[in-house]
N, C-alpha and C positions, 0 to 999 in steps of 0.2 A: 804323190810325192814329187817335188820339183826336180826337173832334170838338172844334173850337175855336169859341168864340163871341166876338163883339165886343159889348160892352155899355157904352154911354156912362155908365151909372149906377155901374158898379163903380169903386172907388177903391182904390189902395194907400195905406194909412196907415202912416207911419213915425214912430216915437217914439224919440228918442235921450234916454235918461234919465241925467242926470249924478249922480243921487242913488240909488245902488244899493240903499240901505236901504229905499227906497220902492217897490221893484219889485213886491212882492206887492200893495200897495195900488193901484198903477197897473193891474196885471193884473185886480184885482177891479173897477176902474172899466171896463175893457174889457168884462168879462162883464156888468156892470150896463147898459152901453150896448147890449148885444146882440151883441158880438163874442166868439164862443166858440172861435175858432181863431186862433192867431197863432204866430209864430216869434220866439224871443228869442235874441239873440246877444250874448255879451260882446264889447265893442268898446273901442277906444282912439281918442282924439282925436289929430289930427296934431301939435298942439303938444306933447302929452305925449311922443310918440315922438321928435320932433326934438330937444327939449330934453335928453333923456336919452341918445339913441343917435347923434346926429350931432354930432361935435365942433365944427363951425363954428357951430352953433346953441346950444351950451352957454351962451354968454354971454347968451342971451335968456331964460334960465330965469325971471328976474324977471317977464317978460311973462306967463308961464304959472303964476305963483305961485297957490296955492290950487286949481289944477285937479286934479281927481281923476284918478288914473292909469287907471282903468277905468270904463266906463259900460255900459249895456245898450241895445241897439237892438232895438225890437219892430217886427215887420212883420205886417200883417194886410190881407187883401183884404176890403173892405166892399161890400156889395151896394146900399146906400142912402145917399146923401149926408146924409140926416137923421140916420142913425146916427153918421156921422163928426162932425157938428156936436154931437150929444149927448156923444160921446166926448171931444171937445175940452173941453167944459164940465166934465165929470166929472174929467178928469185935472188940469185947472187947479184945481179944488176940492181935490183930494188934495194938490197941491203948494203950495197957498196958504200953508200954515203953515211951509214951508221958508224959512229966512232967507237962504240962498245966492242970489246973483243969477243964476248960470248953472245953472238947474235942468234944462235940456235944451230940446229943440225937438220939435214935433209938426207934421207936414205931411201932405198927401195929394196924390196925382197920379192922373189918370185912367188906367184900365187899358184898353189897346187890345185885348189878346187875353187870354183866360183859358181854361185847359184843365186838367182834373183828370187827374193821371197815375196812374190806378188801373187795375185789371184790366178793368173794363167800359168805360172811356173816356168815361163820361157826364159831362155838365156840370151 
């Protein structure tokens, strides 16, 4: 069984990017901040799905006007909160030129348990 470790310093950083055309720039900011591994998933917001696929919410389409149908969600485990702080600043700089109001969100949460799922089971 792989060894698991608890680390109060590790954080899960989640960035939901509503501007897909800036994905490469945002990922470059991750690397510049020192985050060299992450997972990127194409995602959809709840409003986008409800307004298109659930008939009773179709009348609320005007509330979601301008919302992009797809976005990208980036997940990364960061070992140092200072890296997270630097990452937030760099991503904000990248998106500062975007005129849209809803550019996305970025947040972090503490990681209680972390285990690498590889052959050696090392952490």
